C-alpha positions in Angstrom: 24.3 -169.3 227.8 26.5 -166.5 226.5 28.4 -167.1 223.3 32.2 -167.2 223.7 33.9 -164.3 221.7 36.8 -165.2 219.4 39.9 -163.1 219.4 40.5 -161.3 216.0 44.3 -161.2 215.4 46.2 -158.1 214.3 48.7 -158.2 211.4 51.9 -156.9 211.8 53.2 -154.5 209.2 56.5 -154.9 207.3 58.1 -151.4 208.2 60.5 -151.4 205.3 57.8 -151.8 202.9 55.4 -149.2 204.6 58.2 -146.8 204.2 58.7 -147.5 200.6 55.2 -147.9 198.9 52.0 -145.9 199.2 48.5 -146.7 198.1 46.7 -144.1 195.9 42.8 -143.1 196.4 42.1 -145.5 193.5 43.9 -148.2 195.1 47.1 -148.3 192.8 50.5 -149.2 194.8 53.2 -146.5 193.9 56.8 -146.1 194.8 59.4 -143.5 194.3 62.6 -143.9 192.5 65.9 -144.6 194.3 69.2 -142.8 194.0 67.9 -139.6 195.1 69.8 -139.3 198.4 73.5 -138.5 197.4 76.2 -138.5 194.6 73.9 -136.4 192.3 76.1 -133.6 191.3 77.0 -134.6 187.9 73.3 -135.9 187.3 71.6 -133.9 184.5 68.8 -131.5 185.7 66.2 -133.3 183.9 67.0 -136.6 185.5 66.8 -134.8 189.1 63.4 -133.6 188.0 62.1 -137.0 187.1 63.2 -138.5 190.6 60.1 -136.6 191.9 57.5 -138.7 190.2 55.8 -141.8 191.5 55.9 -145.0 189.5 53.1 -147.3 189.7 53.9 -151.1 190.5 53.3 -152.8 187.2 52.9 -156.6 188.0 49.7 -157.7 190.0 51.6 -160.3 191.9 54.0 -157.6 193.2 51.0 -155.4 194.2 49.5 -158.5 196.0 52.9 -159.0 197.7 53.1 -155.3 199.1 49.6 -155.5 200.1 50.4 -158.8 202.0 53.5 -157.2 203.7 51.8 -154.0 204.6 47.9 -154.8 205.1 46.9 -151.4 206.6 48.7 -149.4 203.9 45.7 -147.9 202.1 43.4 -147.8 205.3 45.5 -144.9 207.2 46.7 -141.7 205.5 49.6 -141.3 207.9 52.2 -142.8 205.1 53.6 -139.6 203.6 54.6 -139.4 200.1 58.3 -139.0 199.8 
């Protein structure tokens, strides 16, 4: 008698989370700084340069939350760095 197959479910990705965060090769969750888009005319050049840097997510609970919201974030490299 053939064994019945159980269906494996796909998890839905929270798209806003997938756009805001990335997972590095080492498995760290990183994000970019906010305030990069407009109203930067009077911002010092040094501050504007620092907008390019990626910031690691400090808390382990926050990392767990991001990984739960976007489960395939580190699996595929289609998530571009901003």
